[in-house]
C-alpha positions, 0 to 999 in steps of 0.5 A: 478546206475540209469537204462536206463541212457545213457551217453550221456542222461541228468543227471537225477539230473535235472542239465542240463549237460550230465550224463557223465559230471554230475554223471556219475562218482560218480555212479560209484563209487558207484557201486564199493563201492558196489560191493567191500563190497559184496564181503567183506560180502561174504568173512566172515567166521564167524558170530560175537555174538551178543552183550549181552542186557544191560538196559538203566542206569538211575539216582538212584530213590532219585536224581532227573534226572538231567536237560538238557543243554540248546540250544545253538544257531547255529554259523554262517555257514562259507562264501564259497570261491568264485570259483578259476578263470580258469587256462589259460590252462584250458581257452584254453582247454574249448574254444577247446571244444567250437570249437569242439561242434560248428564244424560238420563232418570232421570239428570237425575231424579237431579241434580233431586232433588240440587238440592232437597237442595243449599239451591240450588233457587231459582225460576228454577232450578226452572221451568227444570229442571221445564220440560225434565222436563215435556217428557220427561214428555209424551213419554214419558207420564208426567204423574203421576210428572212431578207428584210432583217438583213435590209435592216441590219444594212440600213441601221448597222451597216460598219455590223453589215459590211464585216460580213457583206459577202455571206449576207449578199451570197445568200441574198443572191442565191434566194433571189436567183432561186425564185427565178428574180434574176433582176433583183439578184443583179440589184444586189450585185451592184450592191455588193460591189460597193464593199468588195474587199474582204470577200473577193471570192464570194463577189467573183462567184456573184458575178459568175452567176449573173454570167451566166444570167447574161445580166451584161449591163449589171455586170459591167457596172458591177466590175467597173465599180468594184475593182479599184476598190480591191485593188486597193484590199492589199495582197489577201485578194491580189491574186483576183485582180487579174481576173476582173480587169479580164472581166471589166474589158470582155464586157465593156468589149461585149456591151460594145459589140451589142451597138457596134455597126462596124466594130473595129478596134480603134473606135473611141466608143470602145476605148473610152470607157476603158480608161487611159492605161487599160491593159490591152493591146490595140492588136490583140483587141483587134484580133478579138474582135475578128473572132468574136464577130467571126471575122476570123478567117484561119482554118484549124488543122491537127498541126495546130494543136500538137503537144510538141509545139512551144507552150507559147504557141499552143496557148495562143493557138487554145485560145484562138480556139476558144474565141471562135467557139464563143462566137459559136455560142452566141450565134449559132445555139443562141447565149448571151455574150456573158454565158458564152464567155463562161462556158469558153473560160471554164472550158479554157480553163481545163483544156489549158490545164490539161494540156499544162500536164503533157500527159496527151498523145496527140490533138484528140487527146488534147482537144477532147475532154477525158472523163478521168480528168474532167471528172478531177476538174467537176469535183474542185468546182463542186467541192473545193471552197468556194463552190462554183457551181456555175462554172461547173454546171455551164461547162458540161452544159456547152460540150456537147455544143464545142464537140460538135465545134470540133466535128465542123471545124474537121478536128474530130471525126464524127465518130469519135465525137459520139465516142466522146460524147458517151464517154463523158455522159458520167460526168454530166449525170455527175454535175446534175446529181450534185444540182438535185442535192444542192443547188442554188439556181433552179434554172442550172439543172433543166438546162444541163439535162436539155444540152445532154437530150 
């Protein structure tokens, strides 16, 4: 998707229309297709061997090459069908929009309410009207009033609301977090989970924002509610199913760890909520519990992260290190289970990408983020669609703790830790600047600044 193009800006294609009314849907679909293809490529476990090279066939020397066929004229293109005239319903809907565009303030709200009662409201008209009203509400500080208008749409025109519910819930959650109303944001997330199928990307982003705020119970309930619906939604959002499945297992485990006096992987209290057929293995689950409860007893060495190790062994070592760091974040630094998991996931994703590139030399280059690669990673989080603001902020927030963690485990000398921290400070400022310009959550910036103070 084009960078730095708002929904209400002129479309980059030059049509003169607003981006949201022109190429936005096409660009969003392209972004989903690219993400799905990337997930499918990553899931491949074997590489198809190259086909043997074959020489191009040629006619025998004794026979002349056959003559090229004569060029045939192209048949004339069929005439384009004339556009179909608008139906009376479409004409009435366009008339409502024209009336709305000419109205101001309370008059525009009155037209919106009239549309709710007209029987003509569909998802596109609802989105366009509420998008316009939202811009005006932000200028006048009346976001709460705008939320009431969204709720009226949900109650009176549920089908129209469902068509664009991802955008509406995304806005509602942002507004709740902007006001410090985390519990209200969690309520919106649970409602979003009823129909996440068409907006799975936005639903994942909403999960990440509530993970940052430690809302374990609502997160678990939302994922359990949403996962079957996303699975049945078809291939367009199939690439989100693995992450949702992993998050469901993680949230169930965290919920179990908050009450279990002696956690164990075969405890029915843990296994029964996962239901038969859940994608977990008792051995890996037991290993995860040992890491999250500080019972993993191995010591790390630089050989564990040697770039010459087999790829799967290196991945396993990074997974174990990240799980130990999760325990460190939760116990030493007081992060909630879910915020620590968000930090672990974002860090592990970044380190994994760097490892796959095989452009490092030695364990320090692997375990310590490089400014250049980290800047690119953060730019992808902050600029691409959908924006991953909570992930980028959480990653930078936990980095000082991560470098200290490496030093305590004798994987990084103290002098190297100080140098690494100084070299990464511009990346921290990069995220701080982005949050100052446009942050959906006022809790992010002060937490990030405090972590690097």
